[in-house]
C-alpha positions as CSV (number, residue, x, y, z in Angstrom):
1,X,42.7,33.1,-23.4
2,X,40.1,31.0,-21.6
3,X,38.2,32.7,-18.8
4,X,37.7,30.5,-15.7
5,X,34.2,30.2,-14.5
6,X,34.0,31.5,-10.8
7,X,31.4,29.2,-9.2
8,X,31.6,31.0,-5.8
9,X,30.8,34.4,-7.4
10,X,28.0,32.8,-9.4
11,X,26.4,31.2,-6.4
12,X,26.8,34.3,-4.3
13,X,25.1,36.4,-7.0
14,X,22.3,33.7,-7.3
15,X,21.8,33.7,-3.5
16,X,21.6,37.5,-3.4
17,X,19.1,37.5,-6.2
18,X,16.9,35.0,-4.3
19,X,17.1,37.2,-1.2
20,X,15.9,40.2,-3.2
21,X,13.0,38.2,-4.6
22,X,12.1,36.8,-1.2
23,X,12.1,40.3,0.3
24,X,9.8,41.6,-2.5
25,X,7.3,38.8,-2.0
26,X,7.4,39.4,1.8
27,X,6.6,43.0,1.1
28,X,4.0,42.4,-1.5
29,X,2.1,39.4,0.0
30,X,3.0,39.9,3.7
31,X,4.2,36.3,3.8
32,X,6.5,37.0,6.8
33,X,3.4,37.8,8.9
34,X,2.0,34.3,8.6
35,X,1.6,32.3,11.8
36,X,2.7,29.2,10.0
37,X,3.3,27.7,6.6
38,X,3.1,24.1,5.3
39,X,4.5,22.7,2.1
40,X,3.1,19.4,0.8
41,X,5.8,17.9,-1.3
42,X,3.5,15.2,-2.8
43,X,0.8,17.7,-4.0
44,X,3.2,20.6,-4.6
45,X,1.0,23.0,-2.6
46,X,2.4,25.5,-0.1
47,X,-0.1,27.0,2.4
48,X,0.3,30.1,4.7
49,X,-2.0,30.6,7.7
50,X,-2.3,34.2,8.9
51,X,-3.3,35.4,12.4
52,X,-6.7,36.8,11.1
53,X,-7.7,33.3,9.9
54,X,-6.8,33.9,6.3
55,X,-5.3,30.9,4.5
56,X,-3.5,31.3,1.2
57,X,-2.2,28.4,-1.0
58,X,-0.1,28.3,-4.1
59,X,1.8,25.7,-6.2
60,X,5.6,25.4,-5.4
61,X,8.6,23.5,-6.6
62,X,11.7,22.7,-4.6
63,X,14.8,23.7,-6.7
64,X,17.5,23.2,-4.1
65,X,18.3,23.5,-0.4
66,X,20.5,25.7,1.6
67,X,22.6,24.5,4.6
68,X,24.6,27.1,6.4
69,X,26.5,24.3,8.2
70,X,28.2,23.3,4.9
71,X,28.5,26.7,3.4
72,X,32.0,27.6,2.1
73,X,33.8,30.7,3.3
74,X,32.0,32.8,0.8
75,X,28.8,32.3,2.8
76,X,27.0,30.5,0.0
77,X,26.2,26.8,0.3
78,X,23.8,25.1,-2.0
79,X,23.2,21.3,-2.2
80,X,21.1,19.6,-4.8
81,X,18.8,16.6,-4.3
C-alpha cells in the first residue's frame, strides 16, 4: 500500500524547525535586540546594527518567503521565488 505524502504536515514541521533555529540564534547572538537589520540581495550580506553601535555582518541566502495572507488553514504558507 502506498503512503500518501502529507505536504501540510511536512511544511508545518519545517516551519516549526525554523522557529526553533531562529529562537536559538536570537538567544545566542542577541539578534532580536538589534535596532535594525539590512539585507543586500546583490552582495548576499546581512547586517545588524545594535544600540551600542556594534555592527555585525554575515553572508545570507534567501531560500523562500512566508506570507501569512496566503497561508492555508494549517497556519503554514510558503511561496518560492
